[in-house]
C-alpha positions as CSV (number, residue, x, y, z in Angstrom):
1,M,-36.9,-59.9,-6.8
2,R,-33.5,-61.3,-5.9
3,H,-32.1,-60.0,-9.1
4,L,-33.6,-56.5,-8.4
5,V,-32.0,-56.5,-4.9
6,A,-28.7,-57.4,-6.3
7,V,-28.9,-54.6,-8.9
8,L,-29.9,-52.1,-6.2
9,A,-27.0,-53.2,-4.0
10,A,-24.6,-52.8,-6.9
11,F,-25.9,-49.3,-7.6
12,V,-25.5,-48.2,-3.9
13,L,-21.9,-49.6,-3.9
14,S,-21.1,-47.7,-7.1
15,V,-22.5,-44.5,-5.8
16,S,-20.7,-44.8,-2.4
17,A,-17.4,-45.5,-4.3
18,A,-17.7,-42.4,-6.5
19,P,-15.2,-39.7,-5.8
20,V,-16.4,-36.8,-3.7
21,Y,-15.3,-33.4,-4.9
22,A,-14.9,-30.7,-2.3
23,A,-15.9,-27.1,-3.0
24,P,-13.0,-24.9,-3.8
25,A,-11.5,-23.3,-0.7
26,A,-12.2,-19.6,-0.3
27,P,-9.2,-17.4,-0.9
28,P,-7.3,-16.5,2.2
29,R,-8.1,-13.2,3.8
30,V,-6.9,-11.2,6.8
31,E,-8.8,-8.7,8.8
32,V,-7.5,-5.3,7.7
33,D,-7.6,-2.8,10.6
34,F,-5.7,0.3,11.7
35,S,-2.8,-1.6,13.2
36,G,0.4,0.3,12.0
37,A,-1.6,3.2,10.7
38,V,-0.6,6.8,11.7
39,S,-2.1,10.2,11.2
40,L,-0.2,13.4,10.5
41,D,-1.0,16.9,9.5
42,G,-3.4,16.7,6.5
43,C,-2.2,13.2,5.5
44,S,-2.2,9.5,6.4
45,G,0.7,7.1,6.8
46,S,1.9,3.8,8.3
47,V,4.8,2.2,10.1
48,V,6.4,-0.2,7.6
49,R,9.2,-2.6,7.5
50,P,11.0,-4.8,5.0
51,P,10.5,-8.6,5.2
52,A,13.9,-8.9,7.0
53,H,14.4,-6.6,10.0
54,Q,15.5,-6.5,13.6
55,P,13.4,-5.4,16.5
56,S,16.3,-3.1,17.4
57,D,16.1,-1.3,14.0
58,P,14.7,2.2,14.1
59,A,11.2,2.1,12.7
60,L,10.2,3.7,9.4
61,V,7.0,5.7,8.7
62,M,5.8,5.8,5.1
63,T,3.6,8.5,3.5
64,N,3.5,10.5,0.2
65,G,6.3,12.8,-1.0
66,H,3.7,15.5,-1.4
67,C,2.9,15.2,2.3
68,V,6.4,16.6,2.9
69,R,6.0,19.3,0.4
70,F,5.2,19.7,-3.3
71,M,8.6,19.0,-4.9
72,D,9.6,19.9,-8.4
73,P,10.0,17.0,-10.9
74,G,13.5,15.6,-10.5
75,V,13.9,16.6,-6.9
76,V,14.9,13.8,-4.5
77,V,15.4,14.4,-0.8
78,V,17.8,12.2,1.1
79,D,18.8,12.2,4.8
80,Q,17.4,15.5,6.0
81,P,16.9,16.2,9.7
82,S,13.2,16.2,10.7
83,D,11.1,16.5,13.8
84,R,7.7,15.5,12.2
85,K,5.3,13.9,14.7
86,F,2.9,11.0,13.9
87,T,-0.1,9.7,16.0
88,L,0.0,5.9,16.2
89,L,-3.4,4.3,16.1
90,A,-4.7,1.2,17.8
91,G,-6.3,-1.5,15.6
92,N,-9.8,-0.2,16.3
93,G,-8.9,3.2,14.8
94,E,-10.4,5.0,17.7
95,D,-7.7,4.7,20.4
96,E,-4.4,6.5,20.1
97,L,-1.3,4.5,21.3
98,G,1.0,7.6,21.5
99,K,3.2,9.8,19.4
100,L,6.1,8.8,17.2
101,R,8.7,11.5,16.4
102,A,10.9,11.5,13.4
103,D,14.6,12.4,13.6
104,T,15.3,12.0,9.8
105,L,13.5,12.3,6.5
106,V,15.5,9.5,5.0
107,Y,13.9,9.7,1.5
108,A,11.2,11.7,-0.4
109,T,10.4,12.3,-4.0
110,M,7.5,13.0,-6.4
111,T,9.4,11.8,-9.4
112,G,8.5,8.4,-10.8
113,T,6.6,7.7,-7.6
114,D,5.2,9.7,-4.7
115,V,6.7,8.5,-1.5
116,A,8.4,9.6,1.7
117,L,10.1,7.6,4.4
118,F,10.8,9.0,7.9
119,R,13.0,7.4,10.5
120,V,11.5,7.7,13.9
121,T,13.3,7.6,17.3
122,A,11.4,4.5,18.4
123,T,12.5,1.0,17.3
124,Y,10.2,-1.6,15.9
125,G,10.4,-3.4,19.2
126,E,9.3,-0.2,21.0
127,V,6.4,0.3,18.6
128,E,5.2,-3.2,19.5
129,A,5.6,-2.4,23.2
130,M,3.3,0.5,22.7
131,G,0.7,-1.9,21.3
132,G,1.3,-1.1,17.7
133,R,3.0,-3.0,14.9
134,A,4.8,-2.5,11.6
135,L,3.2,-3.5,8.3
136,E,5.4,-5.6,6.1
137,L,6.1,-4.3,2.6
138,A,5.4,-6.9,-0.1
139,A,8.5,-7.6,-2.2
140,E,6.6,-8.6,-5.4
141,H,4.5,-6.7,-7.9
142,P,0.9,-7.1,-6.9
143,G,-1.7,-8.6,-9.2
144,T,-4.8,-7.2,-10.9
145,G,-8.2,-8.0,-9.3
146,I,-6.9,-8.5,-5.8
147,D,-8.9,-7.3,-2.8
148,I,-7.3,-4.3,-1.0
149,G,-7.9,-2.0,1.9
150,V,-6.8,1.6,1.8
151,V,-6.3,2.5,5.5
152,S,-6.6,6.2,6.2
153,G,-5.2,7.2,9.6
154,Y,-6.3,10.8,9.1
155,W,-10.0,10.0,8.5
156,R,-9.8,6.7,10.5
157,H,-11.6,5.0,7.7
158,I,-10.8,1.9,5.6
159,Y,-11.8,1.9,1.9
160,S,-12.4,-1.5,0.5
161,C,-12.2,-2.3,-3.3
162,E,-10.1,-4.2,-5.8
163,V,-7.1,-3.4,-8.0
164,D,-8.6,-2.5,-11.4
165,G,-5.3,-2.4,-13.2
166,Y,-2.0,-0.6,-13.7
167,V,-1.3,2.7,-15.6
168,H,1.6,3.1,-17.9
169,E,1.9,6.7,-16.9
170,L,-0.2,8.7,-14.5
171,R,0.1,12.4,-15.2
172,E,-1.1,15.2,-12.8
173,G,0.0,18.8,-13.4
174,R,3.8,18.9,-13.4
175,W,4.2,15.3,-12.2
176,S,4.1,11.9,-13.7
177,W,4.3,8.5,-12.1
178,K,5.0,5.1,-13.7
179,D,3.0,1.8,-13.3
180,S,0.5,3.4,-11.0
181,M,-2.2,1.2,-9.3
182,R,-5.8,2.0,-10.3
183,Y,-8.7,1.2,-7.9
184,T,-12.1,0.1,-8.8
185,E,-14.7,2.8,-8.1
186,D,-15.6,1.5,-4.6
187,C,-12.5,3.2,-3.1
188,R,-13.7,6.8,-3.3
189,T,-10.6,8.3,-1.6
190,R,-10.4,12.0,-0.8
191,G,-8.1,14.6,0.6
192,G,-6.4,13.4,3.8
193,T,-6.1,9.8,2.5
194,S,-2.8,10.7,0.9
195,G,-0.1,8.4,2.2
196,S,-2.5,5.7,3.3
197,P,-1.1,2.2,3.0
198,V,-2.8,-0.1,0.5
199,V,-3.0,-3.5,2.1
200,D,-3.5,-6.8,0.2
201,V,-6.4,-8.5,1.9
202,A,-4.9,-12.0,1.1
203,T,-1.6,-11.4,2.8
204,G,-1.9,-8.4,5.1
205,K,1.1,-6.8,3.4
206,V,1.4,-3.3,2.0
207,V,1.5,-3.3,-1.8
208,A,1.2,0.5,-2.5
209,V,0.8,3.9,-1.0
210,N,-2.4,5.9,-1.9
211,N,-1.7,9.2,-3.5
212,T,-4.3,10.8,-5.7
213,G,-7.7,10.6,-7.5
214,N,-9.5,12.4,-10.3
215,E,-11.9,14.7,-8.5
216,D,-13.6,16.9,-11.2
217,G,-13.1,15.0,-14.5
218,E,-10.5,17.5,-15.7
219,R,-7.6,16.3,-17.9
220,C,-4.1,16.0,-16.4
221,T,-4.5,19.0,-14.0
222,D,-3.8,19.2,-10.2
223,N,-6.1,16.8,-8.4
224,N,-7.3,15.4,-11.7
225,P,-4.7,12.9,-12.9
226,C,-5.1,11.3,-16.3
227,E,-3.8,8.0,-17.7
228,V,-1.4,8.0,-20.6
229,D,-0.8,4.7,-22.4
230,E,2.3,3.5,-24.4
231,T,1.0,5.3,-27.6
232,G,0.4,8.6,-25.8
233,E,-3.4,8.2,-25.7
234,V,-5.0,10.0,-22.7
235,T,-7.9,8.6,-20.7
236,V,-9.7,10.5,-17.9
237,R,-11.6,8.6,-15.2
238,Q,-13.5,10.9,-13.0
239,G,-13.9,9.7,-9.4
240,I,-11.2,7.0,-9.7
241,G,-8.3,6.8,-7.2
242,Y,-4.7,5.7,-7.6
243,A,-1.7,4.6,-5.7
244,Q,2.0,4.1,-6.2
245,Q,3.4,0.6,-5.8
246,T,6.0,-0.1,-3.1
247,Y,7.7,-3.4,-3.9
248,Q,10.6,-1.5,-5.5
249,I,11.4,0.1,-2.2
250,V,12.1,-3.3,-0.4
251,P,15.6,-3.8,-1.9
252,C,16.6,-0.3,-0.8
253,L,15.9,-1.0,2.9
254,T,19.1,-2.7,4.1
255,G,18.6,-2.2,7.8
256,G,19.3,0.4,10.5
257,G,16.4,2.6,9.3
258,R,18.4,3.6,6.2
259,V,17.6,3.7,2.5
260,D,20.5,2.6,0.3
261,L,19.8,3.8,-3.3
262,T,22.8,1.8,-4.6
263,A,21.6,-1.5,-3.3
264,P,20.9,-4.2,-6.0
265,G,17.4,-4.0,-7.2
266,C,16.6,-0.7,-5.5
267,G,13.9,1.0,-7.7
268,L,13.8,4.4,-6.1
269,Q,14.8,7.6,-8.0
270,K,18.3,8.8,-7.2
271,P,19.3,12.4,-6.7
272,A,20.7,14.2,-9.8
273,A,24.5,14.0,-10.0
């Protein structure tokens, strides 16, 4: 009996001394809401900022180039006067915090990407004083498989899905875009979601701007983009939505609500000489 007690005691000690392995921690997540989102005529957008900024800097609103107008391939618009108005939303998506008014369209194109940046008369500090905030633009290429939220200020709806991959060339009618983000099928975006910020759920940062989706299954036509790989093979994915990455914009934003296309690392298309 004594021997049995000793054996049992040794067993208990060995079990208690065994290492305890904790379950892997859940990946970090932020609550994606409508903070920073804006609505405009027929489109969505957001107040955005680079990682480094001053509260006294004029705020920037980002949307799609095609929300300005349908520009011919090769056209780049820089520093044009504008009086475009935007409705700034509260985080709940129901309340409106006020109007933002642009004084300058600082950049817009549908070549290589589909983006427009407006400088508004309010500073980042003033946007915060209204109860809003600016969404930070991520400076790095996002990954595949990350959870995202596509925040439509126009529809006041957040689409949730994952990044399914990246497209060598996305072709739609006269336009083509490089390294476009493709969503999984849960993000069934529609007209009016154009210009919505695509937010990385892990960081709360903007990684892309929503711009199109294949509506009818057609091949490379308006509202029916197709994917073209490095060999020229074409793939059509009906019902799938796409966005244009924004990390290449960050080096262009050098302060003061301006876009410097000559800044090192700036990846935006320049106007033709």
